[in-house]
C-alpha positions, 0 to 999 in steps of 0.5 A, spaced: 513 512 487 506 514 488 501 515 493 494 512 494 488 511 498 489 505 503 483 502 506 483 499 513 477 494 514 475 492 521 472 485 521 469 480 526 475 475 527 471 469 525 472 463 520 469 465 513 469 473 514 475 474 510 473 469 504 466 473 504 469 480 503 474 478 498 468 474 494 464 480 494 470 484 491 471 479 486 464 479 484 463 486 483 470 486 479 474 490 484 482 488 483 486 488 489 493 491 488 496 490 495 493 487 501 495 485 508 491 482 514 492 482 521 488 480 527 487 482 535 483 478 540 477 483 538 477 483 530 481 483 524 484 489 520 485 488 513 489 493 510 488 493 502 489 498 496 485 497 490 485 499 483 479 502 483 478 506 490 471 509 489 468 503 487 471 499 493 469 504 498 462 503 495 462 496 496 465 496 503 459 501 505 454 496 502 457 490 506 456 495 512 463 494 515 467 499 519 473 502 515 478 508 514 482 511 509 489 513 509 494 516 504 500 511 503 506 511 499 507 506 494 515 505 492 516 500 486 523 496 488 527 491 485 525 484 487 532 483 491 534 482 498 535 489 501 531 493 496 526 495 502 531 496 507 535 501 502 528 505 502 527 505 510 535 507 511 534 513 506 527 515 510 531 514 517 536 519 515 531 524 514 528 522 521 521 520 517 517 515 521 514 509 518 508 507 522 508 500 518 510 497 511 508 491 507 510 489 500 507 485 494 509 482 488 506 483 481 509 490 480 510 491 472 517 488 470 517 483 475 518 488 481 516 489 488 511 494 491 513 497 498 507 500 501 509 505 507 505 509 512 509 514 513 509 520 518 510 526 512 508 523 505 511 529 501 518 529 505 518 522 504 517 523 496 522 528 496 527 524 500 526 518 495 526 522 489 532 520 484 537 525 484 539 524 476 543 519 472 549 515 475 546 515 482 544 508 486 541 503 482 537 501 488 533 508 488 525 507 487 522 508 480 517 514 480 510 513 477 503 516 477 498 512 480 492 510 475 487 514 479 491 520 479 491 520 472 484 521 471 
């Protein structure tokens, strides 16, 4: 479990825009860790986590796209039914609101990464922190983000 920067990039909702943006990230060799795309009548919103947030920020600015940044909680989960539900239940017990969540495959060891935008990150991390050996096997794995170790 770790926190990281998520970028919400606002794009014109037209064919080819997403392809152009993603192609630019590929061209400058910025790896995407997790991504979700949603649309509205006015625009599309790409929520994305990058391996190198600083380089991504510079690239988005060069693309002259509107964006904002927020802190999100990333939880490494077993890739099995109910893993994300278990995390959500633990947070609900402590009255921690989840604004939105999405998952990605490809975490180390065949795991899944759950990305959660929560109201209180510190309380959520404390709530989800494993409480010693012999407890539930569905607890998330805690690890530090690559950017926090630099």
